[in-house]
Backbone as a printed PyTorch tensor [residue, N CA C, xyz], in Angstrom:
tensor([[[ 59.0640,  98.5150, 226.1630],
         [ 58.6500,  99.4460, 227.1890],
         [ 57.2590,  99.9780, 226.8430]],

        [[ 56.3840, 100.0100, 227.7900],
         [ 54.9930, 100.4350, 227.5540],
         [ 54.9050, 101.9530, 227.5080]],

        [[ 54.0520, 102.4510, 226.6410],
         [ 53.8410, 103.8960, 226.5320],
         [ 52.9420, 104.3650, 227.6640]],

        [[ 53.1430, 105.6070, 228.0700],
         [ 52.3220, 106.1570, 229.1480],
         [ 50.9620, 106.5680, 228.6270]],

        [[ 49.9530, 106.4900, 229.4970],
         [ 48.5980, 106.8600, 229.1160],
         [ 48.3040, 108.3330, 229.3000]],

        [[ 49.0310, 109.0030, 230.2130],
         [ 48.7150, 110.4090, 230.4470],
         [ 49.2100, 111.2550, 229.2940]],

        [[ 48.8180, 112.5180, 229.2870],
         [ 49.0900, 113.3660, 228.1450],
         [ 50.5810, 113.5260, 227.8820]],

        [[ 50.9300, 113.6570, 226.6240],
         [ 52.3280, 113.6910, 226.2170],
         [ 53.0360, 114.9570, 226.6870]],

        [[ 52.3120, 116.0470, 226.8860],
         [ 52.9520, 117.3110, 227.2400],
         [ 53.4220, 117.3400, 228.6990]],

        [[ 52.9040, 116.4700, 229.5440],
         [ 53.2250, 116.5730, 230.9630],
         [ 54.6420, 116.1470, 231.2780]],

        [[ 55.1690, 115.1210, 230.6240],
         [ 56.5190, 114.6840, 230.8800],
         [ 56.6480, 113.7700, 232.0810]],

        [[ 55.7480, 113.8410, 233.0300],
         [ 55.7920, 112.9620, 234.1860],
         [ 54.3780, 112.7900, 234.7220]],

        [[ 54.2600, 111.9490, 235.7240],
         [ 52.9460, 111.7050, 236.3110],
         [ 52.4260, 112.9910, 236.9620]],

        [[ 51.1250, 113.2240, 236.8810],
         [ 50.5860, 114.4610, 237.4500],
         [ 50.6770, 114.4830, 238.9760]],

        [[ 50.8820, 115.6600, 239.5190],
         [ 50.8920, 115.8540, 240.9720],
         [ 49.4610, 115.8760, 241.4720]],

        [[ 48.6110, 116.6440, 240.7730],
         [ 47.2020, 116.7540, 241.1510],
         [ 46.3700, 116.9240, 239.8850]],

        [[ 45.1830, 116.3410, 239.8920],
         [ 44.2480, 116.4500, 238.7810],
         [ 42.9380, 117.0380, 239.2780]],

        [[ 42.2400, 117.7320, 238.3910],
         [ 40.9170, 118.2560, 238.7000],
         [ 39.9210, 117.4730, 237.8460]],

        [[ 39.4920, 116.3190, 238.3310],
         [ 38.5950, 115.4500, 237.5670],
         [ 37.1900, 116.0350, 237.4410]],

        [[ 36.8010, 116.8370, 238.3980],
         [ 35.4740, 117.4390, 238.3910],
         [ 35.3150, 118.4410, 237.2490]],

        [[ 36.4250, 118.9970, 236.7700],
         [ 36.3660, 120.0330, 235.7430],
         [ 35.7430, 119.5300, 234.4530]],

        [[ 36.1010, 118.3220, 234.0120],
         [ 35.5450, 117.8130, 232.7550],
         [ 34.0770, 117.4340, 232.9000]],

        [[ 33.6370, 117.2070, 234.1190],
         [ 32.2320, 116.9090, 234.3650],
         [ 31.3880, 118.1890, 234.3460]],

        [[ 31.9320, 119.2700, 234.8440],
         [ 31.1820, 120.5180, 234.9720],
         [ 31.3490, 121.4850, 233.8110]],

        [[ 32.3810, 121.3010, 232.9800],
         [ 32.6850, 122.2710, 231.9310],
         [ 33.0200, 121.5780, 230.6140]],

        [[ 32.7650, 122.2920, 229.5080],
         [ 33.2790, 121.9150, 228.1970],
         [ 34.6450, 122.5840, 228.0780]],

        [[ 35.7080, 121.8070, 227.9670],
         [ 37.0540, 122.3630, 227.8530],
         [ 37.3420, 122.5810, 226.3670]],

        [[ 37.5490, 123.8300, 225.9710],
         [ 37.7450, 124.1410, 224.5630],
         [ 39.2100, 124.3210, 224.1880]],

        [[ 40.0040, 124.8890, 225.0650],
         [ 41.4320, 125.0590, 224.8140],
         [ 42.1860, 124.7400, 226.0880]],

        [[ 43.4300, 124.2810, 225.9120],
         [ 44.2980, 124.0020, 227.0510],
         [ 45.5760, 124.8090, 226.9150]],

        [[ 46.0280, 125.3730, 228.0340],
         [ 47.2490, 126.1650, 228.0510],
         [ 48.1030, 125.7030, 229.2210]],

        [[ 49.4270, 125.8290, 229.0560],
         [ 50.3550, 125.4740, 230.1100],
         [ 50.9040, 126.7520, 230.7280]],

        [[ 50.8740, 126.8220, 232.0460],
         [ 51.3570, 128.0120, 232.7550],
         [ 52.3390, 127.5980, 233.8390]],

        [[ 53.3290, 128.4330, 234.0670],
         [ 54.2360, 128.2290, 235.1830],
         [ 53.6130, 128.7880, 236.4500]],

        [[ 54.1840, 128.4250, 237.5910],
         [ 53.6820, 128.8870, 238.8810],
         [ 54.7840, 129.5950, 239.6520]],

        [[ 54.4440, 130.6600, 240.3490],
         [ 55.3860, 131.3070, 241.2610],
         [ 55.1480, 130.6830, 242.6280]],

        [[ 56.1420, 129.9310, 243.1160],
         [ 55.9910, 129.1770, 244.3570],
         [ 57.0600, 129.5700, 245.3660]],

        [[ 56.7670, 129.3020, 246.6260],
         [ 57.7470, 129.4520, 247.6910],
         [ 58.4240, 128.1010, 247.9130]],

        [[ 59.5100, 128.1110, 248.6620],
         [ 60.2900, 126.8920, 248.8740],
         [ 59.5070, 125.7630, 249.5200]],

        [[ 58.7230, 126.0700, 250.5440],
         [ 57.9710, 125.0270, 251.2350],
         [ 56.9100, 124.4240, 250.3180]],

        [[ 56.4000, 125.2300, 249.3690],
         [ 55.3880, 124.7180, 248.4420],
         [ 55.9930, 123.7150, 247.4640]],

        [[ 57.2210, 123.9790, 247.0400],
         [ 57.8870, 123.0490, 246.1320],
         [ 58.1090, 121.7080, 246.8280]],

        [[ 58.5370, 121.7590, 248.0820],
         [ 58.7390, 120.5130, 248.8330],
         [ 57.4290, 119.7530, 248.9870]],

        [[ 56.3550, 120.4640, 249.2540],
         [ 55.0520, 119.8190, 249.4030],
         [ 54.5860, 119.2140, 248.0850]],

        [[ 54.8270, 119.9160, 246.9780],
         [ 54.4510, 119.3670, 245.6700],
         [ 55.2430, 118.1090, 245.3550]],

        [[ 56.5180, 118.0930, 245.7060],
         [ 57.3200, 116.8870, 245.4740],
         [ 56.7800, 115.7140, 246.2840]],

        [[ 56.1680, 116.0060, 247.4210],
         [ 55.5550, 114.9590, 248.2440],
         [ 54.1360, 114.6420, 247.7790]],

        [[ 53.6360, 115.3690, 246.7820],
         [ 52.3100, 115.1070, 246.2310],
         [ 51.1670, 115.6290, 247.0740]],

        [[ 51.3870, 116.6970, 247.8070],
         [ 50.3610, 117.2120, 248.7230],
         [ 49.6920, 118.4580, 248.1540]],

        [[ 49.0100, 118.2840, 247.0310],
         [ 48.3060, 119.4020, 246.3900],
         [ 46.9120, 118.9580, 245.9780]],

        [[ 46.0070, 119.9180, 245.9200],
         [ 44.6230, 119.6370, 245.5440],
         [ 44.0880, 120.8120, 244.7280]],

        [[ 43.4470, 120.5080, 243.5870],
         [ 42.9170, 121.5350, 242.6940],
         [ 41.4010, 121.5580, 242.6420]],

        [[ 40.7450, 120.7910, 243.4730],
         [ 39.3170, 120.5540, 243.3220],
         [ 38.4700, 121.8310, 243.2840]],

        [[ 38.6510, 122.7340, 244.1930],
         [ 37.8070, 123.9280, 244.2600],
         [ 38.5540, 125.1860, 243.8420]],

        [[ 39.5660, 125.0320, 243.0050],
         [ 40.3570, 126.1930, 242.6080],
         [ 39.8960, 126.7340, 241.2640]],

        [[ 40.2820, 127.9660, 240.9820],
         [ 39.9460, 128.6050, 239.7220],
         [ 41.0120, 129.6480, 239.4080]],

        [[ 40.9790, 130.1520, 238.1780],
         [ 41.9580, 131.1320, 237.7140],
         [ 41.2140, 132.4250, 237.4010]],

        [[ 41.7690, 133.5470, 237.8760],
         [ 41.2010, 134.8530, 237.5220],
         [ 42.2650, 135.6690, 236.8020]],

        [[ 41.8010, 136.6130, 236.0060],
         [ 42.6870, 137.5380, 235.3060],
         [ 42.4540, 138.9230, 235.8930]],

        [[ 43.5020, 139.4770, 236.5000],
         [ 43.3660, 140.7630, 237.1760],
         [ 44.6230, 141.5850, 236.9280]],

        [[ 44.4570, 142.7970, 236.4430],
         [ 45.5980, 143.6770, 236.2090],
         [ 46.5380, 143.1640, 235.1280]],

        [[ 46.0220, 142.4470, 234.1540],
         [ 46.8600, 141.9220, 233.0850],
         [ 47.6960, 140.7260, 233.4900]],

        [[ 47.3500, 140.0960, 234.6320],
         [ 48.0720, 138.9230, 235.1140],
         [ 47.0750, 137.8300, 235.4720]],

        [[ 47.5450, 136.5870, 235.4710],
         [ 46.7040, 135.4450, 235.8290],
         [ 47.0610, 134.9970, 237.2440]],

        [[ 46.0410, 134.6790, 238.0210],
         [ 46.2160, 134.2700, 239.4130],
         [ 45.4480, 132.9850, 239.6860]],

        [[ 46.0620, 132.0670, 240.3940],
         [ 45.4260, 130.8170, 240.8120],
         [ 44.8870, 131.0100, 242.2240]],

        [[ 43.5860, 130.7990, 242.3800],
         [ 42.9420, 131.0130, 243.6750],
         [ 42.3100, 129.7120, 244.1420]],

        [[ 42.4780, 129.3980, 245.4030],
         [ 41.8020, 128.2660, 246.0000],
         [ 42.5260, 126.9390, 245.8950]],

        [[ 43.6780, 126.8900, 245.2550],
         [ 44.4400, 125.6440, 245.2000],
         [ 45.0400, 125.3910, 246.5780]],

        [[ 44.9450, 124.1580, 247.0340],
         [ 45.3890, 123.8250, 248.3830],
         [ 46.6830, 123.0260, 248.3110]],

        [[ 47.7700, 123.6140, 248.8380],
         [ 49.0530, 122.9230, 248.9500],
         [ 49.3750, 122.8270, 250.4250]],

        [[ 49.2870, 121.6170, 250.9700],
         [ 49.5060, 121.4040, 252.4030],
         [ 50.9870, 121.4850, 252.7280]],

        [[ 51.3110, 122.1570, 253.8070],
         [ 52.6960, 122.2810, 254.2410],
         [ 53.1590, 120.9900, 254.9170]],

        [[ 54.3920, 120.6330, 254.6910],
         [ 54.9970, 119.5020, 255.3850],
         [ 55.4080, 119.9420, 256.7830]],

        [[ 55.3460, 119.0360, 257.7240],
         [ 55.7310, 119.3730, 259.0960],
         [ 57.2200, 119.6770, 259.1820]],

        [[ 58.0190, 119.0470, 258.3260],
         [ 59.4650, 119.2200, 258.3850],
         [ 59.9920, 120.2760, 257.4210]],

        [[ 59.1050, 120.9730, 256.7150],
         [ 59.5610, 121.8790, 255.6570],
         [ 60.2810, 123.1000, 256.2140]],

        [[ 59.5870, 123.9720, 256.8980],
         [ 60.2200, 125.1850, 257.3910],
         [ 59.4670, 125.6760, 258.6160]],

        [[ 60.2090, 125.8760, 259.6950],
         [ 59.5590, 126.2870, 260.9400],
         [ 59.4700, 127.8120, 261.0760]],

        [[ 60.2950, 128.5630, 260.3590],
         [ 60.2960, 130.0170, 260.5070],
         [ 59.3710, 130.7360, 259.5160]],

        [[ 58.7510, 130.0060, 258.6120],
         [ 57.8300, 130.6020, 257.6530],
         [ 56.4210, 130.1450, 257.9880]],

        [[ 55.5050, 131.0920, 258.0620],
         [ 54.1130, 130.7230, 258.3120],
         [ 53.4670, 130.3550, 256.9810]],

        [[ 53.0880, 129.1030, 256.8570],
         [ 52.5670, 128.5870, 255.5940],
         [ 51.0620, 128.8370, 255.4790]],

        [[ 50.6540, 129.3990, 254.3570],
         [ 49.2380, 129.5850, 254.0410],
         [ 48.9100, 128.6310, 252.8920]],

        [[ 48.2050, 127.5270, 253.1660],
         [ 47.9910, 126.5060, 252.1330],
         [ 47.1330, 126.9600, 250.9600]],

        [[ 46.2760, 127.9580, 251.1330],
         [ 45.3920, 128.3720, 250.0420],
         [ 45.7070, 129.7840, 249.5550]],

        [[ 46.9480, 130.2000, 249.6460],
         [ 47.2930, 131.5590, 249.2240],
         [ 47.1170, 131.7060, 247.7140]],

        [[ 46.9580, 132.9270, 247.2620],
         [ 46.8260, 133.2260, 245.8400],
         [ 48.2040, 133.1440, 245.1970]],

        [[ 48.3120, 132.3790, 244.1090],
         [ 49.5950, 132.1740, 243.4360],
         [ 49.5460, 132.7640, 242.0300]],

        [[ 50.6220, 133.4200, 241.6470],
         [ 50.7000, 134.0360, 240.3290],
         [ 51.0350, 132.9790, 239.2850]],

        [[ 50.3890, 133.0740, 238.1200],
         [ 50.6650, 132.1810, 237.0070],
         [ 51.5170, 132.9130, 235.9740]],

        [[ 52.4340, 132.1770, 235.3660],
         [ 53.3390, 132.7540, 234.3840],
         [ 52.9070, 132.3240, 232.9850]],

        [[ 52.4680, 133.2850, 232.1950],
         [ 52.0350, 133.0450, 230.8180],
         [ 52.6770, 134.0900, 229.9110]],

        [[ 52.8090, 133.7680, 228.6330],
         [ 53.2970, 134.7430, 227.6630],
         [ 52.2450, 135.8310, 227.4680]],

        [[ 52.6950, 137.0150, 227.0940],
         [ 51.8020, 138.1540, 226.9080],
         [ 50.7190, 137.8460, 225.8650]],

        [[ 51.0960, 137.1820, 224.7590],
         [ 50.1140, 136.8360, 223.7160],
         [ 49.0250, 135.9240, 224.2750]],

        [[ 49.4330, 134.9270, 225.0570],
         [ 48.4520, 134.0120, 225.6500],
         [ 47.5270, 134.7570, 226.6090]],

        [[ 48.1130, 135.6210, 227.4210],
         [ 47.3120, 136.3810, 228.3790],
         [ 46.2900, 137.2650, 227.6780]],

        [[ 46.7070, 137.9780, 226.6440],
         [ 45.7580, 138.8660, 225.9650],
         [ 44.6620, 138.0590, 225.2770]],

        [[ 45.0030, 136.9040, 224.7370],
         [ 43.9980, 136.0430, 224.1120],
         [ 42.9940, 135.5420, 225.1560]],

        [[ 43.5070, 135.1060, 226.2980],
         [ 42.6370, 134.6070, 227.3640],
         [ 41.7520, 135.7200, 227.9240]],

        [[ 42.3110, 136.9040, 228.0800],
         [ 41.5130, 138.0300, 228.5910],
         [ 40.3630, 138.3120, 227.6400]],

        [[ 40.6290, 138.2880, 226.3420],
         [ 39.5760, 138.5150, 225.3570],
         [ 38.4730, 137.4780, 225.4320]],

        [[ 38.8460, 136.2110, 225.5710],
         [ 37.8350, 135.1500, 225.6530],
         [ 37.0090, 135.2590, 226.9320]],

        [[ 37.6710, 135.5090, 228.0430],
         [ 36.9730, 135.5220, 229.3310],
         [ 36.0490, 136.7320, 229.4410]],

        [[ 36.5200, 137.9010, 229.0200],
         [ 35.7190, 139.1110, 229.1920],
         [ 34.6110, 139.2540, 228.1550]],

        [[ 34.8780, 138.8640, 226.9050],
         [ 33.9020, 139.1120, 225.8500],
         [ 33.0110, 137.9190, 225.5430]],

        [[ 33.5340, 136.7230, 225.6390],
         [ 32.7860, 135.5630, 225.1670],
         [ 32.2030, 134.7020, 226.2800]],

        [[ 32.4030, 135.0690, 227.5220],
         [ 31.7670, 134.3460, 228.6260],
         [ 32.4190, 133.0360, 229.0110]],

        [[ 33.7030, 132.8810, 228.7210],
         [ 34.4180, 131.6840, 229.1260],
         [ 34.9400, 131.8580, 230.5450]],

        [[ 35.4240, 130.7490, 231.1080],
         [ 36.0740, 130.7900, 232.4080],
         [ 37.3630, 129.9780, 232.3200]],

        [[ 38.2820, 130.2210, 233.2310],
         [ 39.5530, 129.5020, 233.2550],
         [ 39.5650, 128.5450, 234.4350]],

        [[ 39.8200, 127.2720, 234.1470],
         [ 39.7780, 126.2200, 235.1540],
         [ 41.1290, 125.5040, 235.1890]],

        [[ 41.7330, 125.3120, 236.3680],
         [ 42.9490, 124.4980, 236.4460],
         [ 42.5940, 123.0200, 236.2570]],

        [[ 43.3340, 122.3390, 235.3920],
         [ 43.0420, 120.9430, 235.0780],
         [ 44.0460, 119.9720, 235.6880]],

        [[ 45.3230, 120.3000, 235.6170],
         [ 46.3480, 119.3740, 236.1210],
         [ 47.5680, 120.1640, 236.5820]],

        [[ 48.2430, 119.6100, 237.5660],
         [ 49.4780, 120.1680, 238.0960],
         [ 50.5330, 119.0870, 237.9380]],

        [[ 51.6660, 119.4080, 237.3040],
         [ 52.6740, 118.3870, 237.0300],
         [ 54.0510, 119.0320, 236.9380]],

        [[ 55.0780, 118.1830, 236.8850],
         [ 56.4590, 118.6320, 236.7310],
         [ 56.8540, 118.5510, 235.2670]],

        [[ 57.5870, 119.5510, 234.7980],
         [ 58.1410, 119.5250, 233.4400],
         [ 59.5200, 120.1600, 233.5010]],

        [[ 60.5420, 119.3840, 233.2070],
         [ 61.9420, 119.8370, 233.2630],
         [ 62.2850, 120.4440, 234.6210]],

        [[ 61.7990, 119.8370, 235.6860],
         [ 62.1130, 120.2950, 237.0340],
         [ 61.3140, 121.4940, 237.5060]],

        [[ 60.3630, 121.9430, 236.7230],
         [ 59.5390, 123.0870, 237.1050],
         [ 58.0850, 122.6590, 237.2190]],

        [[ 57.3820, 123.2500, 238.1780],
         [ 55.9640, 122.9430, 238.3600],
         [ 55.1650, 123.6910, 237.2980]],

        [[ 54.3100, 122.9670, 236.6050],
         [ 53.4680, 123.5610, 235.5640],
         [ 52.0080, 123.2800, 235.8820]],

        [[ 51.1500, 124.1960, 235.4810],
         [ 49.7180, 124.0570, 235.6780],
         [ 49.0510, 124.0920, 234.3140]],

        [[ 48.2420, 123.0860, 234.0200],
         [ 47.4760, 123.0900, 232.7890],
         [ 46.1300, 123.7340, 233.0840]],

        [[ 45.8410, 124.8310, 232.3780],
         [ 44.5650, 125.5070, 232.5730],
         [ 43.7320, 125.3530, 231.3090]],

        [[ 42.4360, 125.2680, 231.5070],
         [ 41.5310, 125.0820, 230.3800],
         [ 40.5970, 126.2610, 230.2300]],

        [[ 40.4040, 126.6810, 228.9920],
         [ 39.4120, 127.6980, 228.6600],
         [ 38.1040, 126.9510, 228.5090]],

        [[ 37.1370, 127.2290, 229.3710],
         [ 35.9680, 126.3660, 229.4820],
         [ 34.6670, 127.1540, 229.4900]],

        [[ 33.6180, 126.4660, 229.0690],
         [ 32.2430, 126.9620, 229.1830],
         [ 31.4910, 125.9940, 230.0790]],

        [[ 30.6220, 126.5190, 230.9310],
         [ 29.8870, 125.6830, 231.8670],
         [ 28.8680, 124.7870, 231.1790]],

        [[ 28.6890, 123.5920, 231.7250],
         [ 27.6780, 122.6610, 231.2170],
         [ 26.3750, 122.8740, 231.9660]],

        [[ 25.2860, 122.6930, 231.2690],
         [ 23.9720, 122.6780, 231.9030],
         [ 23.7270, 121.2700, 232.4370]],

        [[ 22.7050, 121.1100, 233.2540],
         [ 22.4100, 119.8120, 233.8460],
         [ 22.1050, 118.7610, 232.7780]],

        [[ 21.3700, 119.1460, 231.7240],
         [ 21.0430, 118.1710, 230.6880],
         [ 22.2850, 117.7690, 229.8880]],

        [[ 23.2760, 118.6630, 229.7810],
         [ 24.5340, 118.3120, 229.1220],
         [ 25.2840, 117.2630, 229.9260]],

        [[ 25.2620, 117.4140, 231.2500],
         [ 25.9360, 116.4470, 232.1150],
         [ 25.2680, 115.0850, 232.0090]],

        [[ 23.9280, 115.0720, 231.9670],
         [ 23.2180, 113.7910, 231.8390],
         [ 23.5200, 113.1330, 230.4990]],

        [[ 23.5720, 113.9140, 229.4410],
         [ 23.8590, 113.3660, 228.1140],
         [ 25.2740, 112.7880, 228.0610]],

        [[ 26.2310, 113.4710, 228.6690],
         [ 27.6080, 112.9770, 228.6880],
         [ 27.7000, 111.6750, 229.4770]],

        [[ 26.9740, 111.5990, 230.5950],
         [ 26.9780, 110.3760, 231.3990],
         [ 26.3230, 109.2240, 230.6430]],

        [[ 25.2480, 109.5100, 229.9260],
         [ 24.5540, 108.4990, 229.1360],
         [ 25.4660, 107.9630, 228.0300]],

        [[ 26.1760, 108.8690, 227.3640],
         [ 27.1110, 108.4670, 226.3030],
         [ 28.2510, 107.6160, 226.8580]],

        [[ 28.7780, 107.9840, 228.0200],
         [ 29.8530, 107.2220, 228.6550],
         [ 29.3700, 105.8250, 229.0250]],

        [[ 28.1560, 105.7250, 229.5720],
         [ 27.5970, 104.4080, 229.9110],
         [ 27.3930, 103.5560, 228.6710]],

        [[ 26.9410, 104.1780, 227.5680],
         [ 26.7270, 103.4240, 226.3330],
         [ 28.0580, 102.9100, 225.7820]],

        [[ 29.0960, 103.7230, 225.8170],
         [ 30.4080, 103.2750, 225.3380],
         [ 30.9250, 102.1040, 226.1750]],

        [[ 30.7220, 102.1700, 227.4730],
         [ 31.1500, 101.0930, 228.3660],
         [ 30.3860,  99.8080, 228.0550]],

        [[ 29.0670,  99.9230, 227.8530],
         [ 28.2460,  98.7570, 227.5320],
         [ 28.6260,  98.1830, 226.1690]],

        [[ 28.9210,  99.0410, 225.2180],
         [ 29.3280,  98.5930, 223.8900],
         [ 30.6300,  97.7910, 223.9650]],

        [[ 31.5650,  98.2560, 224.7870],
         [ 32.8220,  97.5170, 224.9570],
         [ 32.5820,  96.1500, 225.5850]],

        [[ 31.6840,  96.0810, 226.5480],
         [ 31.3340,  94.7930, 227.1770],
         [ 30.7650,  93.8250, 226.1490]],

        [[ 29.8420,  94.3310, 225.3140],
         [ 29.2170,  93.4840, 224.2970],
         [ 30.2410,  92.9840, 223.2700]],

        [[ 31.1630,  93.8390, 222.8790],
         [ 32.1910,  93.4260, 221.9230],
         [ 33.1200,  92.3810, 222.5160]],

        [[ 33.4300,  92.5000, 223.8100],
         [ 34.3110,  91.5100, 224.4440],
         [ 33.6630,  90.1500, 224.5340]],

        [[ 32.3270,  90.1250, 224.7940],
         [ 31.6170,  88.8440, 224.9160],
         [ 31.4850,  88.1340, 223.5730]],

        [[ 31.3640,  88.9090, 222.5220],
         [ 31.3320,  88.3000, 221.1820],
         [ 30.0030,  88.0570, 220.6290]]])
């Protein structure tokens, strides 16, 4: 049986990924957070209808909140509930993790970025990254390094 390529902590294939995050930020730490969801949102996530591209995490009142994540409602999910696809969702973290993150974000100039949304033991989990923004020259250097690694692999294959 072949081993999976995605991260070992996820347990299953990701529902949504934020690929732009690694291009725009240096990810220094990763944390796993639970999500407070409504019933229609869980059904939509099971159908894979989520997007993290323009979302971010804020810390307000000693709690973490996911803002801007888009979970599209299914047409057959629920007719009596008015679905708001971009509503603010509460994140569930341990108190120690929250206080550590608050310290980094407020004092050291970091930001919190959602990286992946996945299922773990039947519960939706969000991987958030403690990140610092990249400058334009950092992005160019990373792209140059990636191109060089790709070219090096080509040369090794040819012999």
